[in-house]
All heavy atoms as an XYZ file, in Angstrom:
923
protein
N     -35.189   -116.052    108.471
C     -35.957   -117.066    107.710
C     -34.961   -117.872    106.841
O     -35.127   -119.111    106.784
C     -36.991   -116.368    106.907
C     -37.992   -117.370    106.312
S     -38.874   -118.099    107.686
C     -40.132   -118.916    106.836
N     -34.088   -117.265    106.252
C     -33.073   -117.973    105.357
C     -32.235   -118.945    106.200
O     -31.937   -120.037    105.711
C     -32.213   -116.912    104.655
C     -31.790   -117.225    103.255
C     -31.075   -116.045    102.721
C     -31.121   -116.121    101.176
N     -30.290   -115.092    100.575
N     -31.787   -118.513    107.353
C     -30.969   -119.336    108.200
C     -31.739   -120.594    108.641
O     -31.217   -121.659    108.685
C     -30.538   -118.567    109.430
C     -29.428   -117.655    109.116
C     -28.922   -116.943    110.458
C     -27.843   -115.948    110.119
N     -27.320   -115.308    111.302
N     -32.958   -120.412    109.034
C     -33.881   -121.511    109.388
C     -33.990   -122.544    108.225
O     -33.936   -123.692    108.451
C     -35.203   -120.986    109.898
C     -36.175   -122.071    110.355
C     -35.671   -122.831    111.525
C     -37.571   -121.493    110.636
N     -34.208   -122.011    107.036
C     -34.319   -122.890    105.860
C     -32.990   -123.689    105.708
O     -33.042   -124.881    105.401
C     -34.628   -122.074    104.615
C     -34.695   -122.887    103.330
C     -35.740   -123.693    103.078
C     -33.703   -122.794    102.458
C     -35.829   -124.426    101.984
C     -33.712   -123.535    101.292
C     -34.785   -124.320    101.033
N     -31.830   -122.991    105.785
C     -30.602   -123.686    105.590
C     -30.333   -124.738    106.650
O     -29.836   -125.844    106.359
C     -29.432   -122.688    105.603
C     -29.319   -121.809    104.357
C     -28.327   -120.728    104.490
C     -29.099   -122.665    103.124
N     -30.596   -124.400    107.913
C     -30.538   -125.432    108.990
C     -31.395   -126.592    108.722
O     -30.994   -127.751    108.890
C     -30.868   -124.731    110.340
C     -29.736   -123.722    110.650
C     -30.921   -125.808    111.424
C     -30.068   -122.878    111.919
N     -32.669   -126.429    108.308
C     -33.595   -127.474    108.036
C     -33.065   -128.448    106.947
O     -33.077   -129.595    107.050
C     -34.986   -126.954    107.687
O     -35.398   -126.136    108.753
C     -35.977   -128.051    107.402
N     -32.573   -127.772    105.843
C     -32.064   -128.568    104.687
C     -30.870   -129.382    105.155
O     -30.646   -130.527    104.815
C     -31.687   -127.628    103.529
C     -32.922   -126.989    102.956
C     -30.927   -128.360    102.491
C     -33.927   -127.905    102.393
N     -29.952   -128.772    106.024
C     -28.796   -129.506    106.485
C     -29.141   -130.631    107.280
O     -28.591   -131.747    107.132
C     -27.864   -128.533    107.227
O     -27.565   -127.366    106.434
C     -26.589   -129.196    107.776
N     -30.088   -130.473    108.166
C     -30.553   -131.585    109.061
C     -31.208   -132.737    108.200
O     -30.855   -133.904    108.495
C     -31.511   -131.077    110.151
C     -30.890   -130.272    111.233
C     -32.040   -129.714    112.163
C     -29.947   -131.095    112.074
N     -31.986   -132.380    107.300
C     -32.623   -133.370    106.474
C     -31.654   -134.153    105.611
O     -31.698   -135.347    105.437
C     -33.686   -132.755    105.544
C     -34.987   -132.303    106.276
C     -35.877   -131.537    105.335
C     -35.671   -133.485    106.951
N     -30.620   -133.448    105.156
C     -29.591   -134.068    104.285
C     -28.750   -135.014    105.160
O     -28.458   -136.137    104.768
C     -28.641   -133.058    103.734
O     -29.462   -132.169    102.923
C     -27.610   -133.608    102.852
N     -28.491   -134.580    106.337
C     -27.692   -135.426    107.277
C     -28.394   -136.693    107.664
O     -27.874   -137.778    107.615
C     -27.357   -134.688    108.618
O     -26.675   -133.440    108.228
C     -26.517   -135.506    109.465
N     -29.703   -136.623    107.896
C     -30.508   -137.853    108.149
C     -30.561   -138.780    106.963
O     -30.473   -139.952    107.126
C     -31.825   -137.456    108.627
C     -32.027   -136.706    109.953
C     -33.391   -136.252    110.296
C     -31.520   -137.694    111.131
N     -30.689   -138.178    105.805
C     -30.760   -139.013    104.626
C     -29.433   -139.695    104.360
O     -29.451   -140.908    103.937
C     -31.202   -138.184    103.375
O     -32.415   -137.529    103.721
C     -31.349   -139.028    102.178
N     -28.296   -139.047    104.532
C     -27.040   -139.600    104.193
C     -26.743   -140.787    105.132
O     -26.180   -141.776    104.633
C     -25.935   -138.535    104.325
C     -26.065   -137.523    103.213
C     -24.539   -139.151    104.384
C     -25.166   -136.308    103.321
N     -27.177   -140.741    106.358
C     -26.868   -141.778    107.299
C     -27.849   -142.947    107.366
O     -27.689   -143.908    108.014
C     -26.743   -141.221    108.697
C     -25.498   -140.332    108.847
O     -24.518   -140.566    108.142
N     -25.557   -139.451    109.771
N     -28.952   -142.834    106.576
C     -29.963   -143.820    106.573
C     -29.443   -145.103    105.986
O     -28.675   -145.068    105.065
C     -31.194   -143.322    105.817
N     -29.888   -146.195    106.471
C     -29.379   -147.467    105.983
C     -30.387   -148.180    104.989
O     -30.817   -149.267    105.232
C     -29.131   -148.412    107.150
C     -28.037   -147.879    108.048
C     -26.689   -147.689    107.368
O     -26.040   -148.650    107.048
N     -26.275   -146.440    107.169
N     -30.718   -147.417    103.970
C     -31.578   -147.947    102.893
C     -30.626   -148.585    101.920
O     -29.799   -147.884    101.348
C     -32.367   -146.860    102.254
C     -33.395   -146.254    103.245
C     -34.142   -145.095    102.601
C     -34.891   -144.332    103.644
N     -35.379   -143.078    103.162
N     -30.777   -149.877    101.719
C     -29.768   -150.573    100.898
C     -30.533   -151.274     99.772
O     -31.698   -151.613     99.831
C     -28.979   -151.660    101.694
C     -28.076   -150.936    102.740
C     -29.810   -152.655    102.328
N     -29.771   -151.451     98.631
C     -30.293   -152.231     97.526
C     -29.298   -153.287     97.255
O     -28.049   -153.064     97.184
C     -30.429   -151.297     96.279
C     -30.785   -151.949     95.042
C     -32.146   -152.367     94.868
C     -29.897   -152.253     94.079
C     -32.520   -153.021     93.702
C     -30.221   -152.897     92.866
C     -31.560   -153.229     92.723
O     -31.965   -153.872     91.573
N     -29.730   -154.479     97.025
C     -28.855   -155.629     96.776
C     -28.754   -155.736     95.236
O     -29.723   -156.089     94.595
C     -29.407   -156.871     97.398
O     -28.620   -157.996     97.037
N     -27.565   -155.458     94.777
C     -27.280   -155.514     93.299
C     -26.699   -156.926     92.990
O     -26.103   -157.566     93.814
C     -26.288   -154.427     92.904
O     -26.132   -154.531     91.440
C     -25.004   -154.500     93.548
N     -26.828   -157.338     91.742
C     -26.381   -158.615     91.313
C     -25.037   -158.537     90.626
O     -24.467   -159.548     90.193
C     -27.355   -159.340     90.366
C     -27.754   -158.512     89.203
O     -27.298   -157.345     89.044
O     -28.470   -159.058     88.314
N     -24.412   -157.341     90.583
C     -23.119   -157.156     89.938
C     -22.170   -156.507     90.877
O     -22.488   -155.417     91.440
C     -23.221   -156.302     88.657
C     -24.157   -156.859     87.642
C     -23.587   -158.130     86.970
O     -22.382   -158.239     86.865
N     -24.444   -159.072     86.679
N     -21.032   -157.025     91.164
C     -20.119   -156.477     92.151
C     -19.574   -155.107     91.746
O     -19.400   -154.273     92.672
C     -18.923   -157.401     92.396
O     -18.149   -157.535     91.227
N     -19.405   -154.836     90.517
C     -18.879   -153.486     90.065
C     -19.913   -152.382     90.291
O     -19.519   -151.269     90.344
C     -18.468   -153.558     88.629
C     -19.519   -153.673     87.648
C     -20.177   -152.570     87.133
C     -19.980   -154.913     87.154
C     -21.185   -152.593     86.169
C     -20.960   -155.101     86.229
C     -21.581   -153.902     85.728
O     -22.593   -154.043     84.770
N     -21.222   -152.664     90.478
C     -22.222   -151.721     90.769
C     -22.320   -151.397     92.244
O     -23.004   -150.461     92.603
C     -23.616   -152.195     90.263
C     -23.723   -152.358     88.794
C     -25.127   -152.847     88.431
C     -25.320   -152.972     86.960
N     -26.667   -153.475     86.627
N     -21.702   -152.142     93.079
C     -21.842   -151.967     94.491
C     -20.992   -150.983     95.135
O     -19.850   -150.810     94.718
C     -21.611   -153.347     95.187
N     -21.493   -150.325     96.153
C     -20.731   -149.419     97.003
C     -19.923   -150.256     98.044
O     -18.830   -149.881     98.373
C     -21.621   -148.428     97.747
C     -22.403   -147.527     96.801
O     -21.831   -147.057     95.826
O     -23.617   -147.377     97.062
N     -20.576   -151.356     98.435
C     -19.976   -152.202     99.488
C     -20.156   -153.596     99.213
O     -21.293   -154.041     98.816
C     -20.608   -151.862    100.917
C     -19.922   -152.683    101.975
C     -20.551   -150.397    101.267
N     -19.110   -154.379     99.325
C     -19.254   -155.867     99.123
C     -19.442   -156.546    100.468
O     -18.631   -156.239    101.436
C     -18.056   -156.391     98.399
C     -17.934   -155.905     97.004
C     -16.627   -156.343     96.275
C     -16.515   -155.693     94.982
N     -16.032   -154.302     94.987
N     -20.408   -157.294    100.658
C     -20.806   -157.902    101.931
C     -20.785   -159.436    101.914
O     -21.206   -160.020    100.930
C     -22.267   -157.427    102.252
C     -22.771   -158.078    103.597
C     -22.294   -155.867    102.371
N     -20.318   -159.969    103.017
C     -20.339   -161.433    103.164
C     -21.153   -161.761    104.402
O     -20.958   -161.142    105.424
C     -18.892   -162.028    103.318
C     -18.880   -163.468    103.456
C     -19.120   -164.337    102.424
C     -18.497   -164.045    104.698
C     -19.091   -165.740    102.601
C     -18.508   -165.436    104.854
C     -18.749   -166.259    103.782
O     -18.737   -167.634    103.935
N     -22.033   -162.702    104.301
C     -22.817   -163.112    105.432
C     -22.168   -164.276    106.166
O     -21.930   -165.341    105.562
C     -24.299   -163.499    105.002
C     -25.111   -163.949    106.254
C     -25.003   -162.386    104.282
N     -21.785   -164.036    107.440
C     -21.077   -165.041    108.182
C     -22.036   -165.996    108.879
O     -23.279   -165.657    109.040
C     -20.071   -164.471    109.152
C     -18.972   -163.712    108.488
C     -20.839   -163.551    110.229
N     -21.607   -167.096    109.297
C     -22.454   -168.123    110.026
C     -22.645   -167.873    111.478
O     -23.623   -168.345    112.079
C     -21.817   -169.564    109.846
C     -21.815   -169.986    108.427
O     -22.681   -169.595    107.648
O     -20.823   -170.629    107.978
N     -21.670   -167.243    112.091
C     -21.732   -166.995    113.511
C     -21.595   -165.557    113.858
O     -20.884   -164.758    113.233
C     -20.582   -167.758    114.225
C     -20.588   -169.248    114.013
C     -21.783   -169.935    114.677
O     -22.229   -169.519    115.706
N     -22.331   -170.899    113.967
N     -22.271   -165.113    114.879
C     -22.318   -163.710    115.361
C     -20.884   -163.210    115.627
O     -20.580   -162.019    115.239
C     -23.257   -163.570    116.580
C     -23.475   -162.172    117.041
C     -24.453   -162.192    118.162
O     -25.485   -162.977    118.183
O     -24.245   -161.395    119.076
N     -20.074   -163.924    116.265
C     -18.759   -163.467    116.651
C     -17.833   -163.170    115.473
O     -16.851   -162.510    115.560
C     -18.109   -164.451    117.588
C     -17.586   -165.740    116.961
C     -16.317   -165.774    116.389
C     -18.420   -166.871    116.879
C     -15.827   -166.981    115.775
C     -17.956   -168.053    116.377
C     -16.690   -168.091    115.758
O     -16.305   -169.232    115.145
N     -18.179   -163.740    114.282
C     -17.359   -163.464    113.079
C     -17.681   -162.201    112.389
O     -16.958   -161.793    111.512
C     -17.588   -164.620    112.082
C     -17.191   -166.014    112.637
C     -17.667   -167.112    111.688
O     -18.775   -167.070    111.108
N     -16.757   -168.062    111.443
N     -18.738   -161.493    112.750
C     -19.290   -160.340    112.056
C     -18.588   -159.047    112.428
O     -18.171   -158.837    113.603
C     -20.801   -160.235    112.239
N     -18.563   -158.171    111.455
C     -18.162   -156.742    111.746
C     -19.417   -155.943    112.147
O     -19.327   -155.016    112.935
C     -17.598   -156.108    110.458
C     -16.402   -156.821    109.888
O     -15.543   -157.263    110.772
O     -16.319   -156.960    108.681
N     -20.612   -156.334    111.624
C     -21.756   -155.714    111.836
C     -22.953   -156.709    112.065
O     -23.077   -157.600    111.218
C     -22.186   -154.816    110.639
C     -23.442   -153.992    110.673
C     -23.600   -153.116    111.796
C     -23.670   -153.304    109.345
N     -23.754   -156.495    113.091
C     -24.912   -157.345    113.301
C     -26.133   -156.484    112.643
O     -26.398   -155.333    113.041
C     -25.123   -157.481    114.733
C     -24.062   -158.202    115.561
C     -24.357   -158.314    117.046
C     -23.686   -159.544    114.904
N     -26.779   -157.112    111.682
C     -27.826   -156.400    110.988
C     -29.221   -156.935    111.278
O     -29.457   -158.163    111.353
C     -27.577   -156.603    109.436
C     -28.675   -156.016    108.604
C     -26.260   -155.992    109.045
N     -30.143   -155.966    111.465
C     -31.556   -156.347    111.607
C     -32.338   -155.728    110.436
O     -32.182   -154.566    110.181
C     -32.124   -155.792    112.946
C     -33.527   -156.148    113.152
C     -33.952   -157.371    113.449
C     -34.522   -155.108    112.996
C     -35.305   -157.666    113.695
C     -35.847   -155.377    113.233
C     -36.261   -156.721    113.521
N     -33.083   -156.595    109.744
C     -33.828   -156.079    108.615
C     -35.200   -155.434    109.139
O     -35.950   -156.197    109.714
C     -34.144   -157.179    107.618
C     -32.886   -157.674    106.874
C     -33.208   -158.569    105.739
C     -33.713   -159.946    106.097
N     -33.856   -160.897    105.001
N     -35.341   -154.126    108.949
C     -36.581   -153.502    109.326
C     -37.608   -153.510    108.164
O     -37.229   -153.725    106.985
C     -36.263   -152.043    109.750
C     -35.387   -152.008    110.957
C     -35.673   -151.161    108.613
N     -38.844   -153.399    108.568
C     -39.875   -153.510    107.529
C     -40.406   -152.195    106.992
O     -41.306   -152.197    106.153
C     -41.067   -154.328    108.178
C     -41.628   -153.661    109.358
O     -41.205   -152.554    109.806
N     -42.581   -154.312    109.986
N     -39.825   -151.053    107.394
C     -40.177   -149.781    106.878
C     -38.953   -148.841    106.788
O     -38.066   -148.953    107.635
C     -41.247   -149.119    107.800
N     -38.886   -148.071    105.758
C     -37.710   -147.254    105.522
C     -37.434   -146.218    106.628
O     -36.302   -145.903    106.961
C     -37.751   -146.560    104.163
C     -38.871   -145.631    104.020
O     -39.801   -145.539    104.835
O     -38.853   -144.830    103.028
N     -38.476   -145.732    107.245
C     -38.259   -144.757    108.323
C     -37.648   -145.319    109.564
O     -37.038   -144.577    110.433
C     -39.620   -144.016    108.695
C     -40.555   -144.916    109.442
C     -40.541   -144.975    110.887
C     -41.553   -145.609    108.779
C     -41.490   -145.783    111.544
C     -42.463   -146.431    109.444
C     -42.432   -146.490    110.784
O     -43.269   -147.237    111.473
N     -37.657   -146.670    109.701
C     -37.071   -147.319    110.864
C     -35.500   -147.536    110.639
O     -34.786   -147.844    111.562
C     -37.669   -148.638    111.074
C     -39.106   -148.567    111.557
C     -39.668   -149.939    111.779
C     -41.135   -149.885    112.185
N     -41.692   -151.221    112.393
N     -35.089   -147.301    109.467
C     -33.589   -147.503    109.142
C     -32.841   -146.186    109.317
O     -32.406   -145.591    108.306
C     -33.510   -148.006    107.676
N     -32.696   -145.716    110.462
C     -32.034   -144.466    110.796
C     -30.629   -144.649    111.260
O     -30.392   -145.700    111.943
C     -32.800   -143.770    111.861
C     -34.160   -143.224    111.417
C     -34.874   -142.498    112.482
C     -36.262   -142.024    112.060
N     -37.025   -141.427    113.175
N     -29.772   -143.740    110.908
C     -28.365   -143.840    111.410
C     -27.614   -145.018    110.836
O     -28.038   -145.644    109.963
N     -26.445   -145.200    111.501
C     -25.482   -146.268    111.031
C     -25.440   -147.210    112.170
O     -24.407   -147.434    112.726
C     -24.174   -145.641    110.674
C     -23.226   -146.519    110.001
O     -23.558   -147.757    109.805
N     -22.123   -146.080    109.587
N     -26.589   -147.844    112.425
C     -26.672   -148.702    113.598
C     -26.966   -150.224    113.290
O     -27.328   -150.973    114.169
C     -27.812   -148.245    114.502
C     -27.597   -146.787    114.976
C     -28.849   -146.185    115.578
O     -29.907   -146.890    115.662
O     -28.815   -145.009    115.952
N     -26.913   -150.505    111.976
C     -27.169   -151.904    111.558
C     -28.651   -152.258    111.335
O     -29.052   -153.448    111.286
N     -29.464   -151.271    111.256
C     -30.856   -151.453    110.876
C     -31.010   -151.174    109.362
O     -30.983   -149.989    108.997
C     -31.798   -150.573    111.736
C     -31.688   -150.942    113.202
C     -32.521   -150.036    114.064
C     -32.258   -150.323    115.485
N     -31.629   -149.298    116.119
N     -31.193   -152.195    108.611
C     -31.273   -152.023    107.139
C     -32.626   -152.241    106.596
O     -33.398   -153.143    107.041
C     -30.316   -153.075    106.480
C     -28.875   -152.806    106.558
C     -28.261   -151.889    107.312
C     -27.888   -153.626    105.999
N     -26.930   -151.981    107.197
C     -26.626   -153.110    106.412
C     -27.877   -154.725    105.181
C     -25.390   -153.564    106.011
C     -26.633   -155.258    104.848
C     -25.458   -154.685    105.180
N     -32.964   -151.367    105.674
C     -34.241   -151.472    104.917
C     -33.864   -151.796    103.503
O     -33.138   -150.977    102.857
C     -35.081   -150.248    104.984
C     -36.329   -150.361    104.156
C     -37.358   -151.093    104.588
C     -36.457   -149.722    102.940
C     -38.518   -151.205    103.767
C     -37.539   -149.748    102.142
C     -38.663   -150.534    102.551
N     -34.219   -152.881    102.920
C     -33.915   -153.274    101.576
C     -34.947   -152.677    100.640
O     -36.181   -152.946    100.724
C     -33.866   -154.799    101.377
C     -32.668   -155.406    101.967
C     -32.597   -155.748    103.354
C     -31.503   -155.642    101.173
C     -31.394   -156.282    103.845
C     -30.413   -156.200    101.716
C     -30.300   -156.479    103.091
N     -34.502   -151.795     99.733
C     -35.361   -151.107     98.772
C     -35.603   -152.032     97.561
O     -34.788   -152.888     97.289
C     -34.776   -149.793     98.317
O     -33.632   -150.084     97.575
C     -34.566   -148.851     99.482
N     -36.675   -151.782     96.864
C     -36.942   -152.566     95.617
C     -36.388   -151.917     94.404
O     -36.492   -152.489     93.331
C     -38.457   -152.747     95.498
C     -39.219   -151.398     95.454
O     -38.650   -150.338     95.702
O     -40.416   -151.477     95.214
N     -35.755   -150.736     94.554
C     -35.192   -150.031     93.387
C     -33.892   -149.409     93.757
O     -33.692   -148.888     94.889
C     -36.162   -149.007     92.893
N     -32.949   -149.445     92.884
C     -31.547   -148.918     93.109
C     -31.584   -147.465     93.448
O     -30.853   -147.030     94.365
C     -30.770   -149.158     91.817
C     -29.314   -148.921     92.036
C     -28.483   -149.307     90.761
O     -29.012   -150.132     89.980
O     -27.429   -148.761     90.598
N     -32.361   -146.611     92.809
C     -32.418   -145.205     93.025
C     -32.954   -144.798     94.435
O     -32.711   -143.670     94.863
C     -33.191   -144.452     91.904
C     -34.708   -144.626     92.021
C     -35.465   -143.759     92.771
C     -35.321   -145.701     91.357
C     -36.900   -143.864     92.871
C     -36.689   -145.870     91.479
C     -37.429   -144.966     92.179
O     -38.833   -145.109     92.250
N     -33.657   -145.736     95.044
C     -34.168   -145.396     96.411
C     -33.156   -145.692     97.510
O     -33.343   -145.217     98.662
C     -35.381   -146.214     96.683
C     -36.591   -145.912     95.829
C     -37.734   -146.820     96.151
C     -38.876   -146.655     95.254
N     -40.027   -147.580     95.581
N     -32.084   -146.339     97.216
C     -31.075   -146.760     98.206
C     -29.995   -145.700     98.435
O     -29.647   -144.918     97.471
C     -30.405   -148.002     97.750
N     -29.520   -145.664     99.601
C     -28.364   -144.866     99.922
C     -27.028   -145.642     99.632
O     -26.102   -145.031     99.228
C     -28.433   -144.431    101.453
C     -27.135   -143.642    101.852
C     -29.617   -143.499    101.681
N     -27.107   -146.927     99.894
C     -26.005   -147.823     99.593
C     -26.424   -149.035     98.801
O     -27.449   -149.568     98.982
C     -25.399   -148.358    100.868
C     -24.619   -147.341    101.715
C     -23.346   -146.923    101.047
C     -22.541   -146.019    101.898
N     -21.307   -145.536    101.266
N     -25.589   -149.325     97.778
C     -25.817   -150.476     96.970
C     -24.797   -151.576     97.470
O     -23.569   -151.230     97.547
C     -25.577   -150.178     95.481
C     -26.580   -149.233     94.908
C     -26.305   -148.926     93.483
C     -25.086   -148.104     93.443
N     -25.133   -146.755     92.930
N     -25.335   -152.754     97.786
C     -24.449   -153.767     98.312
C     -24.525   -154.980     97.365
O     -25.440   -155.208     96.673
C     -24.892   -154.169     99.769
C     -26.253   -154.735     99.865
C     -24.687   -153.003    100.703
C     -26.619   -155.332    101.157
N     -23.393   -155.724     97.415
C     -23.270   -156.949     96.686
C     -22.876   -158.053     97.715
O     -21.956   -157.914     98.424
C     -22.243   -156.786     95.572
C     -21.955   -158.117     94.846
C     -22.829   -158.600     93.904
C     -20.796   -158.842     95.068
C     -22.609   -159.786     93.200
C     -20.555   -160.006     94.440
C     -21.441   -160.438     93.475
O     -21.211   -161.680     92.862
N     -23.653   -159.158     97.663
C     -23.359   -160.222     98.555
C     -22.289   -161.136     97.877
O     -22.603   -161.750     96.823
C     -24.560   -161.066     98.899
C     -25.487   -160.284     99.898
C     -26.620   -159.659     99.400
C     -25.165   -160.162    101.193
C     -27.412   -158.892    100.269
C     -26.066   -159.477    102.134
C     -27.147   -158.878    101.620
N     -21.126   -161.251     98.495
C     -20.058   -162.072     97.945
C     -20.199   -163.540     98.359
O     -20.892   -163.817     99.376
C     -18.684   -161.580     98.274
O     -18.523   -161.761     99.718
C     -18.485   -160.187     97.942
N     -19.470   -164.415     97.718
C     -19.554   -165.796     98.082
C     -18.339   -166.280     98.963
O     -18.235   -167.390     99.354
C     -19.625   -166.724     96.814
C     -18.463   -166.507     95.883
O     -17.654   -165.596     96.095
O     -18.355   -167.221     94.884
N     -17.505   -165.290     99.271
C     -16.322   -165.590    100.130
C     -15.926   -164.386    101.003
O     -16.021   -163.243    100.517
C     -15.116   -166.005     99.238
N     -15.515   -164.648    102.169
C     -15.202   -163.580    103.135
C     -14.040   -162.681    102.671
O     -14.126   -161.526    102.854
C     -14.846   -164.197    104.472
N     -13.086   -163.271    101.951
C     -11.907   -162.513    101.557
C     -12.248   -161.504    100.517
O     -11.457   -160.502    100.273
C     -10.782   -163.374    101.125
C     -10.928   -164.101     99.781
C     -10.532   -163.477     98.622
C     -11.540   -165.334     99.707
C     -10.705   -164.088     97.392
C     -11.731   -165.924     98.499
C     -11.316   -165.304     97.313
O     -11.499   -165.914     96.146
N     -13.328   -161.633     99.778
C     -13.797   -160.723     98.743
C     -14.644   -159.560     99.378
O     -14.915   -158.589     98.571
C     -14.727   -161.407     97.740
C     -13.985   -162.494     96.941
C     -14.949   -163.164     95.997
C     -14.359   -164.307     95.267
N     -15.344   -164.967     94.392
N     -14.912   -159.627    100.564
C     -15.878   -158.610    101.192
C     -15.154   -157.445    101.874
O     -14.145   -157.612    102.392
C     -16.805   -159.362    102.236
N     -15.892   -156.305    101.804
C     -15.429   -155.182    102.618
C     -15.930   -155.257    104.001
O     -15.345   -154.815    104.941
C     -15.979   -153.870    101.967
C     -15.659   -153.666    100.624
O     -14.396   -153.794    100.310
O     -16.483   -153.297     99.763
N     -17.092   -155.963    104.186
C     -17.826   -155.996    105.403
C     -18.441   -157.422    105.616
O     -19.042   -157.968    104.713
C     -18.982   -154.945    105.338
C     -19.761   -154.602    106.583
C     -18.832   -153.984    107.646
C     -20.804   -153.570    106.190
N     -18.269   -157.924    106.829
C     -18.890   -159.199    107.175
C     -20.067   -158.925    108.100
O     -19.940   -158.205    109.125
C     -17.817   -160.143    107.837
C     -16.774   -160.533    106.956
C     -15.838   -161.485    107.578
C     -14.806   -160.656    108.351
N     -13.766   -161.376    109.052
N     -21.232   -159.439    107.765
C     -22.416   -159.194    108.483
C     -23.079   -160.516    108.991
O     -22.861   -161.573    108.436
C     -23.487   -158.428    107.733
C     -22.922   -157.040    107.294
C     -24.030   -159.144    106.580
N     -23.850   -160.379    110.034
C     -24.666   -161.469    110.586
C     -25.997   -160.930    110.853
O     -26.113   -159.850    111.434
C     -24.001   -162.020    111.910
C     -24.850   -163.183    112.433
C     -24.662   -164.471    111.975
C     -25.737   -162.993    113.531
C     -25.350   -165.493    112.513
C     -26.392   -164.055    114.059
C     -26.267   -165.314    113.549
N     -27.015   -161.556    110.286
C     -28.426   -161.089    110.455
C     -29.002   -161.594    111.770
O     -29.041   -162.788    112.007
C     -29.298   -161.526    109.263
C     -28.999   -160.785    108.011
C     -28.081   -161.251    107.066
C     -29.592   -159.505    107.788
C     -27.835   -160.571    105.918
C     -29.311   -158.785    106.644
C     -28.409   -159.307    105.742
N     -29.456   -160.632    112.603
C     -30.017   -160.978    113.924
C     -31.501   -160.933    113.848
O     -32.108   -160.368    112.960
C     -29.483   -160.031    114.990
C     -27.963   -160.276    115.192
C     -29.776   -158.550    114.726
N     -32.161   -161.582    114.832
C     -33.625   -161.706    114.856
C     -34.249   -160.645    115.675
O     -35.523   -160.592    115.765
C     -34.034   -163.072    115.285
C     -33.466   -163.476    116.621
O     -32.753   -162.655    117.279
O     -33.751   -164.550    117.075
N     -33.556   -159.768    116.377
C     -34.109   -158.707    117.221
C     -33.410   -157.352    116.936
O     -32.185   -157.324    116.817
C     -33.937   -159.081    118.716
O     -34.591   -160.262    119.010
N     -34.175   -156.339    116.952
C     -33.676   -154.986    116.631
C     -32.578   -154.563    117.621
O     -31.558   -153.998    117.324
C     -34.787   -154.011    116.613
C     -34.439   -152.594    116.150
C     -35.651   -151.697    116.032
O     -36.782   -152.181    116.082
O     -35.425   -150.562    115.833
N     -32.802   -154.849    118.863
C     -31.868   -154.468    119.981
C     -30.491   -155.120    119.826
O     -29.476   -154.577    120.419
C     -32.457   -154.706    121.303
C     -32.447   -156.106    121.821
C     -31.336   -156.634    122.524
C     -33.503   -156.941    121.623
C     -31.296   -157.955    122.938
C     -33.500   -158.334    121.999
C     -32.400   -158.780    122.683
O     -32.372   -160.066    123.145
N     -30.357   -156.163    119.120
C     -29.112   -156.896    118.922
C     -28.277   -156.292    117.818
O     -27.112   -156.592    117.728
C     -29.267   -158.418    118.631
C     -29.887   -159.164    119.759
C     -30.115   -160.637    119.291
C     -30.785   -161.472    120.374
N     -31.041   -162.886    119.893
N     -28.842   -155.420    117.006
C     -28.059   -154.958    115.848
C     -27.050   -153.866    116.357
O     -27.238   -153.334    117.383
C     -29.091   -154.205    114.874
O     -29.685   -153.113    115.490
N     -26.021   -153.763    115.557
C     -24.966   -152.774    115.871
C     -23.579   -153.243    115.445
O     -23.399   -154.350    114.935
N     -22.649   -152.366    115.603
C     -21.264   -152.614    115.176
C     -20.500   -153.440    116.146
O     -20.412   -153.105    117.311
C     -20.568   -151.259    114.870
C     -21.116   -150.623    113.628
C     -22.067   -149.723    113.541
C     -20.707   -150.900    112.281
N     -22.318   -149.424    112.217
C     -21.495   -150.145    111.409
C     -19.778   -151.804    111.698
C     -21.371   -150.152    110.049
C     -19.644   -151.841    110.318
C     -20.375   -151.034    109.525
N     -19.763   -154.402    115.616
C     -18.860   -155.193    116.442
C     -17.413   -154.606    116.192
O     -16.546   -154.679    117.047
C     -18.939   -156.658    116.076
C     -20.264   -157.277    116.239
C     -20.596   -157.704    117.660
C     -19.925   -159.040    117.913
N     -20.226   -159.464    119.264
N     -17.148   -154.205    114.949
C     -15.897   -153.704    114.555
C     -16.121   -152.258    114.020
O     -16.436   -152.104    112.872
C     -15.216   -154.532    113.489
C     -13.819   -154.092    113.055
O     -13.419   -153.004    113.565
O     -13.163   -154.762    112.276
N     -15.993   -151.293    114.987
C     -16.302   -149.915    114.553
C     -15.264   -149.295    113.546
O     -15.620   -148.271    112.905
C     -16.328   -149.037    115.794
C     -17.519   -149.415    116.705
C     -17.692   -148.396    117.868
C     -18.817   -148.851    118.722
N     -19.947   -148.101    118.558
N     -14.198   -150.022    113.292
C     -13.197   -149.480    112.280
C     -13.877   -149.644    110.857
O     -13.336   -149.008    109.927
C     -11.925   -150.143    112.380
O     -12.043   -151.528    111.897
N     -14.870   -150.393    110.686
C     -15.505   -150.601    109.412
C     -16.749   -149.727    109.174
O     -17.418   -149.806    108.158
C     -15.867   -152.018    109.245
C     -14.712   -152.990    109.450
C     -14.297   -153.627    108.184
C     -13.098   -154.522    108.440
N     -13.143   -155.770    107.656
N     -17.077   -148.842    110.133
C     -18.320   -148.066    110.006
C     -18.283   -147.128    108.751
O     -19.331   -146.866    108.187
C     -18.442   -147.102    111.227
C     -19.070   -147.831    112.398
C     -19.306   -146.901    113.538
O     -18.393   -146.167    113.900
N     -20.509   -146.937    114.035
N     -17.119   -146.696    108.312
C     -17.116   -145.876    107.175
C     -17.683   -146.451    105.913
O     -18.099   -145.655    105.020
C     -15.649   -145.439    106.963
C     -14.721   -146.490    106.473
N     -14.190   -147.397    107.413
C     -14.228   -146.889    105.230
C     -13.418   -148.272    106.706
N     -13.483   -147.943    105.400
N     -17.714   -147.698    105.832
C     -18.311   -148.361    104.619
C     -19.802   -148.058    104.484
O     -20.274   -148.054    103.318
C     -18.087   -149.910    104.651
C     -16.664   -150.290    104.357
C     -15.963   -150.916    105.329
C     -16.177   -150.134    103.041
C     -14.650   -151.286    105.053
C     -14.886   -150.546    102.794
C     -14.095   -151.133    103.800
N     -20.529   -147.797    105.557
C     -21.908   -147.559    105.428
C     -22.271   -146.107    105.609
O     -23.502   -145.796    105.744
C     -22.617   -148.428    106.494
C     -22.521   -150.001    106.261
S     -23.030   -150.480    104.557
C     -24.753   -150.131    104.583
N     -21.399   -145.212    105.605
C     -21.727   -143.776    105.581
C     -21.879   -143.223    104.151
O     -21.350   -143.776    103.297
C     -20.625   -142.937    106.378
C     -20.798   -142.918    107.855
C     -19.911   -143.518    108.646
C     -21.988   -142.411    108.419
C     -20.113   -143.457    110.031
C     -22.170   -142.383    109.773
C     -21.216   -142.924    110.608
O     -21.361   -142.870    111.960
């Protein structure tokens, strides 16, 4: 029984850690990741689709749910005004199936 409990806790923790629940902060020093929104899809490291429910934001696949409170988020992001200030360049897509990583070397920013 103890092993089952530990396995369940481990699985739930893993799912929570990888969830893409983000909070947009207004101060760069509060952010885990600095993000720049590019104009064209080909310029992006990550194609992001905004989902309308937190349970849809699973894994590190570019499906983001924007929380209304900092404590609910797994990652705090700050939108920069210039690409050179950003850790990650994103492009917001209009369909869920289009979301995903273009530059997988940057995935660690959202774990």
